[in-house]
N, C-alpha and C positions, 0 to 999 in steps of 0.2 A: 254601207257596207256591216251595219248592225244588224241589219234585219237580213241579211244573207248569215250572218253568224247562226242566229237564233233560228232561222232553218235548218242550219245544218244540223243543230244542236239536237231541233224534234223530231230530223227525219232518223238521227242517231236511234235518238230512246224509242220512237215505231220500231227500228229494225230491231231493237232489244226487246221488245215488244213482242217481236214474230217469231224472233228466236226462241223467248221464253215460250210462247204456246201453242206454236207448231213442233218444232225441235226439243224441249226440255219435258212441258207436260204431259206427251204420249210417252214417252222413254221411262220417266218417273213412277208415273202412275198409269202402266198397261190397261191395269180394271178399268179405267171411268173410261176411254176414249174406242169409239168414235162418237157416241152419245150418252149423255148421263146428266143427271142434275148433277153432281160432283162437279165434269169436267165444263159443265156452262156457267159454276159458281166460281171456277179455279177461271174460267175464259175473263168476267168480268171483272171480279178483284182484281186480277192481274190489270187490265184493261184500267181499272179507276187509279191505281199505284200508280201507274206508268203517267197516266194522265197527270195526276196531283201532285207528283216530281214536277211532271213539265211545266205546269203551270207554274211552281212554286221557284220551282229553279229555275226557270226557262223563261218562256213567253206565254203569257195569256190574250196573244194577239189570234184567230182562227187562219188569217192568212200566213204566217208561220208555220202553222200545221199542217199545210196544204202537202206540201211536198212529201212530207213523210209522209203523210194519209196513202197517198197516190205509192209509193214506196211499198208500202205496208201490204196494200192491195195486189200490186206484182210481184210480191212475194207468193203472198197466197193464192197467185195463178198458177206462180211453178209449184206451188207444192204444199198443199193444206194437209199433211199427217191421211191420208187416207179419207178425208174427210171428217176430220177433227170439227167436233163444234156443230155439224151438219153443213159442213161449207164443202158444196160441191161446185166447186170452178168449172171441173174438164170439161164440162157444157155449155159454157158459155164464152162462145167463139165470135159471136160480132162483137162489135163494136158496142152499140147502145147497151147491149147487156152489163158490159162491162161500163161504162155510163152509168146505167141504172143505180149499179150496185154499189159505184164512190158513191150517188148521189146521197143513198141509204145510209154506206156506212159514214160518211162526213154528216149527216144526220141526227145518229148515232152519240156520234164526236161530241156535236156542238152541244146538245143536251146534258152531255155526263159533264162536258167543261161549264158550262153555263152552274151546273150544280155544285162542281168543286172549286170556281170562282165564290158563287154564295156560303158555301158553307166555311171554306178559308176567312172570308169576310167578317162571318159571324163568330169565331174563331177567335178571330181579331178585339174585335170589339167588346165580345166579352172579357179576356184578360186585357183588355186597354182601361175596360172601365171599372171590373170591380177586384 
């Protein structure tokens, strides 16, 4: 039951991330979208913030994030804000392309999650020992 609640919380976080990245940012900063350095910075910053909140307040188990990642990818498939961040999912009709994209996205997420866990651990260690 706890695992299911954790999966639901992380799925909600990933949906919030999608809304921020593909619905809010392109409307708040229309000059930066479709693709720009600023848009890329907003993408990665929002990704890092949401994952950090999720790891600290939610779950640091990768399995808990899988449903949220799949939801995020489905949302991107449905609407990618005209190719914001150079996301072009409209042409990905074959299932193996979606699976490949999910694998790439999961790899990015795992790397970011590991970085967040390491940084959070370092911060805890510094403040508890010093």
